[in-house]
C-alpha positions as CSV (number, residue, x, y, z in Angstrom):
1,X,0.0,0.0,0.0
2,X,1.3,3.4,-0.9
3,X,1.6,6.3,1.5
4,X,-1.1,8.9,1.0
5,X,-0.5,10.9,4.2
6,X,0.6,14.1,2.4
7,X,-1.6,14.6,-0.7
8,X,-0.1,18.1,-1.3
9,X,3.0,16.4,-2.8
10,X,1.0,14.8,-5.6
11,X,0.6,16.5,-8.9
12,X,-2.9,17.5,-10.1
13,X,-2.9,14.7,-12.7
14,X,-1.9,12.1,-10.0
15,X,-4.7,13.4,-7.8
16,X,-7.3,13.1,-10.5
17,X,-6.1,9.6,-11.4
18,X,-6.3,8.6,-7.7
19,X,-9.8,10.1,-7.5
20,X,-10.9,8.2,-10.5
21,X,-9.4,4.9,-9.3
22,X,-11.0,5.4,-5.9
23,X,-14.4,6.0,-7.5
24,X,-14.0,2.9,-9.6
25,X,-12.9,0.8,-6.7
26,X,-15.9,1.9,-4.6
27,X,-18.2,0.8,-7.4
28,X,-16.3,-2.5,-7.5
29,X,-16.9,-3.1,-3.8
30,X,-20.6,-3.2,-4.6
31,X,-20.2,-5.7,-7.4
32,X,-21.0,-9.3,-6.6
33,X,-17.7,-10.6,-8.0
34,X,-15.1,-8.4,-6.5
35,X,-11.6,-9.0,-7.8
36,X,-8.4,-8.6,-5.8
37,X,-6.0,-5.9,-6.9
38,X,-2.4,-6.8,-7.8
39,X,0.3,-5.7,-5.3
40,X,1.5,-3.1,-7.9
41,X,-1.9,-1.3,-7.9
42,X,-2.0,2.1,-6.2
43,X,-5.0,1.0,-4.1
44,X,-3.8,-2.5,-3.1
45,X,-4.5,-3.2,0.5
46,X,-7.2,-0.6,1.0
47,X,-10.7,-1.7,2.2
48,X,-13.9,0.1,1.4
49,X,-13.9,2.4,4.4
50,X,-10.3,3.4,3.7
51,X,-11.1,4.1,0.1
52,X,-14.0,6.4,1.1
53,X,-11.9,8.3,3.6
54,X,-9.0,8.7,1.1
55,X,-11.5,9.9,-1.6
56,X,-12.8,12.6,0.7
57,X,-9.3,13.8,1.4
58,X,-8.4,13.8,-2.4
59,X,-11.6,15.8,-3.2
60,X,-10.8,18.3,-0.5
61,X,-7.2,18.7,-1.8
62,X,-8.4,19.1,-5.4
63,X,-10.8,21.8,-4.2
64,X,-8.0,23.8,-2.5
65,X,-6.1,23.8,-5.8
66,X,-8.8,25.1,-8.1
């Protein structure tokens, strides 16, 4: 699992990519056949609650930039 403690160090593009991946992952948690992410994936090891919390932080960081 990657360290997302300081989102201000990420570029705008990386933040948007992270936001999109989080949104997709949250949809996947609702799907009946949930697949496991490979260890190289940026969200590997995060559960649904952690994804939701990180998504809120990412959205907040993006709003401060624009």
